[in-house]
C-alpha positions in Angstrom: -0.1 0.2 0.0 1.6 3.5 -1.2 1.0 6.6 0.5 -0.9 9.1 -1.5 -0.6 11.9 1.1 1.4 12.7 4.2 0.4 10.9 7.5 -0.6 13.4 10.1 1.1 13.8 13.3 -1.9 14.8 15.1 -5.5 12.9 15.2 -8.4 12.2 17.4 -9.7 8.9 18.6 -13.5 9.2 19.5 -14.2 7.0 22.4 -18.3 6.5 22.0 -18.7 4.6 25.4 -20.9 6.4 28.4 -18.8 4.4 31.0 -15.8 6.5 32.2 -14.3 3.2 33.7 -14.2 1.6 30.5 -13.1 4.5 28.7 -10.0 5.1 30.6 -9.1 1.5 30.2 -9.3 1.9 26.2 -7.4 5.2 26.6 -4.4 3.7 28.3 -4.4 0.7 26.1 -3.2 3.2 23.4 -0.6 5.1 25.6 2.4 3.9 23.5 1.1 5.6 20.3 1.7 8.9 22.0 5.4 8.3 21.6 4.7 8.8 17.7 1.7 11.1 17.6 -0.3 13.9 19.3 -3.5 12.1 19.9 -6.5 13.7 21.0 -9.3 12.2 22.9 -12.8 13.0 22.4 -15.0 10.9 25.1 -18.3 10.9 25.3 -18.4 9.9 29.0 -17.1 13.2 29.7 -20.0 15.3 28.9 -22.7 12.4 29.1 -22.9 8.8 30.5 -26.7 8.6 29.7 -28.5 6.9 26.7 -28.5 8.8 23.5 -31.6 8.2 21.6 -29.1 7.0 18.4 -25.8 6.1 17.8 -25.3 8.6 15.1 -25.9 11.5 17.2 -23.0 10.2 19.6 -20.8 10.3 16.4 -21.9 13.5 15.1 -21.0 15.3 18.4 -18.0 13.6 18.7 -16.9 14.4 15.0 -17.7 18.1 15.6 -16.0 18.4 19.0 -12.9 17.0 17.7 -10.2 19.5 16.4 -8.5 17.1 14.2 -8.9 16.3 10.3 -8.6 12.3 11.0 -10.8 10.7 13.5 -11.1 7.2 15.0 -14.3 6.0 16.4 -14.3 2.9 19.2 -16.8 1.1 20.5 -16.6 0.1 24.1 -16.8 -3.3 23.4 -14.0 -3.7 21.3 -10.6 -5.0 22.3 -8.6 -2.1 21.4 -4.7 -2.4 20.1 -2.7 0.4 19.1 -1.5 -1.1 15.9 -5.2 -1.1 14.5 -5.4 2.6 14.9 -2.0 3.3 12.8 -3.2 0.9 10.1 -6.4 2.8 9.6 -4.2 5.9 9.3 -2.2 4.7 6.9 -5.1 3.4 4.8 -6.7 6.8 5.1 -3.6 8.0 3.6 -3.5 5.8 0.7 -6.5 6.4 -1.3 -9.5 5.3 1.1 -12.0 7.6 2.1 -13.2 5.5 5.3 -11.9 2.4 6.8 -12.8 -0.1 9.7 -11.5 -3.0 11.3 -14.6 -4.2 13.2 -17.0 -2.4 10.9 -18.9 0.8 12.7 -17.4 -0.9 15.9 -13.9 0.5 15.2 -13.2 2.7 12.1 -11.8 5.7 10.9 -12.4 8.6 8.5 -11.8 12.4 8.2 -14.0 15.7 8.5 -13.4 15.9 4.8 -16.0 13.1 4.1 -18.5 14.5 6.5 -18.2 17.7 4.6 -18.6 15.8 1.3 -21.5 13.5 2.1 -22.8 14.8 5.4 -22.5 13.6 8.9 -24.7 10.0 10.1 -28.4 10.4 10.1 -29.9 10.9 13.4 -33.2 9.7 12.4 -32.0 6.3 12.8 -32.8 5.3 16.7 -31.2 2.8 18.7 -28.1 1.7 17.2 -29.9 0.1 13.8 -29.8 0.7 10.1 -27.7 3.9 10.6 -24.6 1.9 9.3 -26.6 0.5 6.2 -27.4 4.2 5.4 -24.2 5.3 6.1 -22.7 2.1 3.4 -25.4 3.5 0.7 -24.1 7.0 0.9 -20.7 5.9 0.5 -21.7 3.8 -2.2 -23.3 6.6 -3.9 -20.5 8.7 -3.1 -18.4 6.9 -5.4 -14.7 6.6 -3.4 -12.8 4.0 -2.0 -13.6 2.4 1.3 -11.8 -0.6 3.0 -14.2 -2.6 5.2 -13.2 -5.3 7.8 -15.0 -7.1 10.5 -12.3 -9.0 12.6 -14.6 -10.9 15.0 -12.0 -11.8 17.7 -11.8 -7.9 18.1 -15.4 -7.5 19.4 -17.3 -8.5 22.4 -20.6 -9.8 21.3 -23.6 -9.0 23.4 -27.0 -9.0 23.4 -28.5 -5.3 24.1 -31.6 -4.5 25.8 -34.1 -3.1 23.6 -34.9 0.5 24.0 -38.7 2.1 23.6 -37.9 3.1 19.7 -36.1 0.3 18.8 -37.4 -1.2 15.6 -38.1 2.1 14.3 -35.3 2.4 12.2 -36.3 -0.5 9.7 -39.3 1.7 8.5 -37.4 5.0 8.4 -34.5 3.3 6.1 -37.3 2.0 3.8 -38.7 5.4 3.6 -35.4 6.8 2.6 -34.2 4.2 0.6 -36.7 2.5 -2.3 -35.5 -0.5 -4.1 -37.4 -0.7 -7.7 -36.3 -2.9 -10.7 -33.0 -3.8 -9.3 -32.0 0.0 -8.4 -31.8 1.4 -5.1 -32.9 4.9 -4.8 -32.4 7.6 -2.5 -35.6 9.2 -2.0 -34.6 13.1 -2.3 -37.2 14.4 0.1 -35.4 12.5 3.1 -31.6 13.3 1.7 -31.1 15.7 4.0 -28.0 15.4 6.2 -26.0 17.6 8.4 -22.7 18.3 7.4 -19.3 20.0 9.3 -18.5 23.6 8.2 -15.3 23.8 6.2 -12.5 26.0 8.3 -9.4 24.9 6.5 -8.9 24.1 2.7 -8.5 19.9 3.0 -9.1 19.3 -0.9 -5.8 17.6 -0.4 -7.6 14.8 1.3 -10.4 14.2 -0.9 -8.5 14.7 -4.0 -6.4 11.7 -3.1 -9.3 9.5 -2.7 -9.5 6.6 -5.3 -12.5 5.6 -7.2 -15.1 3.0 -5.3 -13.9 0.2 -7.6 -10.7 0.0 -5.8 -12.3 -0.7 -2.6 -11.4 -3.8 -0.3 -13.6 -5.9 1.5 -12.1 -8.0 3.8 -13.2 -10.7 6.8 -16.9 -11.1 7.4 -18.9 -8.7 5.1 -22.3 -8.2 6.6 -23.0 -5.4 4.2 -22.0 -6.8 1.1 -25.4 -6.2 -0.7 -25.6 -2.8 0.3 -22.1 -2.0 -1.3 -22.7 -4.0 -4.3 -26.2 -2.4 -5.2 -26.5 0.1 -8.3 -27.7 3.4 -6.1 -29.5 6.9 -7.6 -31.0 10.0 -6.4 -34.7 10.2 -7.5 -37.5 12.7 -6.6 -40.9 10.6 -6.4 -44.3 11.9 -6.7 -46.6 10.7 -3.5 -50.0 10.4 -2.8 -51.5 9.5 0.7 -54.0 6.6 0.8 -56.1 5.6 3.9 -56.5 2.0 4.6 -58.2 -0.4 7.1 -55.6 -3.1 8.1 -55.2 -6.4 10.4 -52.3 -7.4 11.9 -53.0 -11.1 13.6 -50.5 -12.7 16.1 -50.9 -15.9 16.8 -48.9 -18.4 19.2 -47.4 -21.6 17.9 -46.1 -24.4 20.0 -42.7 -23.5 19.1 -42.8 -19.5 18.6 -45.5 -17.2 17.0 -47.0 -16.6 13.5 -47.4 -13.1 12.0 -50.0 -11.8 9.4 -50.5 -8.6 7.9 -53.9 -8.0 6.0 -54.3 -4.6 3.8 -55.5 -3.7 0.8 -52.9 -1.3 -0.2 -49.1 -2.3 -0.8 -47.2 -1.0 2.2 -44.9 -2.7 5.2 -44.9 -2.9 8.6 -42.4 -3.7 11.1 -42.9 -5.7 14.3 -40.6 -6.1 17.2 -41.5 -8.5 20.1 -39.7 -8.1 23.6 -39.7 -9.8 26.5 -40.1 -8.9 30.3 -36.5 -8.8 30.3 -36.0 -6.6 27.6 -34.6 -9.0 25.1 -35.9 -9.8 21.8 -38.2 -12.5 21.2 -37.6 -12.7 17.6 -36.0 -11.2 14.8 -36.8 -8.2 13.2 -40.3 -9.1 11.6 -40.6 -7.0 8.4 -44.0 -7.5 6.6 -45.5 -6.5 3.4 -49.3 -6.1 3.0 -51.1 -9.8 2.9 -48.2 -11.9 3.9 -47.4 -13.9 6.9 -44.2 -14.9 8.7 -43.3 -17.7 11.2 -40.8 -17.0 14.0 -39.2 -19.2 16.9 -38.7 -17.5 20.3 -35.3 -17.2 21.4 -34.1 -16.3 25.0 -31.5 -13.8 25.7 -28.5 -16.3 25.1 -29.9 -16.8 21.6 -31.3 -20.2 22.1 -34.4 -21.4 20.8 -37.3 -21.5 23.3 -40.4 -23.8 23.6 -43.5 -21.7 24.1 -44.6 -24.2 26.7 -41.7 -23.0 28.9 -42.8 -19.1 28.5 -45.3 -17.9 31.1 -44.2 -14.2 31.5 -45.8 -11.3 29.4 -44.4 -9.8 26.4 -44.2 -6.4 24.8 -45.3 -5.9 21.3 -44.1 -3.0 19.1 -45.4 -2.2 15.4 -44.0 0.3 13.5 -45.1 2.0 10.0 -43.3 4.4 7.9 -41.2 5.7 10.7 -44.0 6.0 13.2 -44.7 3.9 16.1 -48.5 2.8 15.5 -48.8 0.1 18.3 -47.3 -0.9 21.5 -48.7 -3.1 24.3 -46.5 -4.3 27.1 -49.1 -6.5 28.9 -49.7 -9.3 26.3 -49.2 -13.1 27.4 -46.9 -14.7 25.7 -49.7 -17.6 24.7 -52.1 -14.8 23.7 -53.6 -14.3 20.5 -54.1 -10.6 19.3 -55.8 -9.3 16.4 -55.1 -5.6 16.0 -57.3 -3.8 13.5 -56.2 -0.2 12.8 -56.4 2.4 10.0 -53.3 3.4 8.0 -52.5 6.4 6.2 -50.2 5.3 3.7 -47.7 7.3 1.5 -47.7 5.6 -2.2 -45.1 6.6 -4.5 -45.5 6.9 -8.0 -42.8 5.7 -10.2 -43.2 7.8 -13.6 
């Protein structure tokens, strides 16, 4: 790999965890880097240790706080090593506009990229779909990225589900529309925040290679989004009101979902157990379709429905809004939800 621009002597490491103790451990693990570089730390835990509504908001605040052009973002679950940061620094100086070691758990970029395509979209709630959104925007931008997901660097653990977790799936499908093999960014949803330009950093953007020079290594769960043909489109729209039925039935090994509606649209269903963990994967249903799912416990193991006696929580989303929420449904209970939906119909000219 050959350098196209000089390696900077100073950069920022953004530690996104809210726990000051974990943040301190991660900062100390990088101490040897300070022998070669001036490292500035931006730490979420210095300003707010509580819950953020979105991962995107954390990233954006830290990015704007940074005084350096080059930035690296570190999830608190990362097994952090100094050489990983230095490798990404070299990659950002070798023609890549964005690089990662653990997808959006450990990644690096520059303020120049955020100036060109905007910051992360804060409409994505609860740490979901904002990575797919940003990847689609990188694809559309057309400059080279280096993507890695080195699994042994990351502590995999299931997170509890916030009140709006699940909303992002329908937000994403409002913003990105797939028709005839092309993924369109709906122009009405394309607004994004940007970082103001204070200095001329065009030397960075001039060094970026084309997207065809991108490198994808290790586990790539985003390969479909990186490979899609993407365009921007202005859609004509009309609002249609429709009655619908959402039927949820228990089965011996899990649950069956059915969505009846006379207009083509989609809903997204989340079912959470009383401990705050997902009982199913995210359930995306189109009109007049059904899907079956097996229940899983917090260790992600299948659960026989006869062994479950507690209540569950049902959340249903449509077009970026929560349309149903019931925390007091018995696992064995059948539910028939009748509601009217205001559906945005895109007219593809």
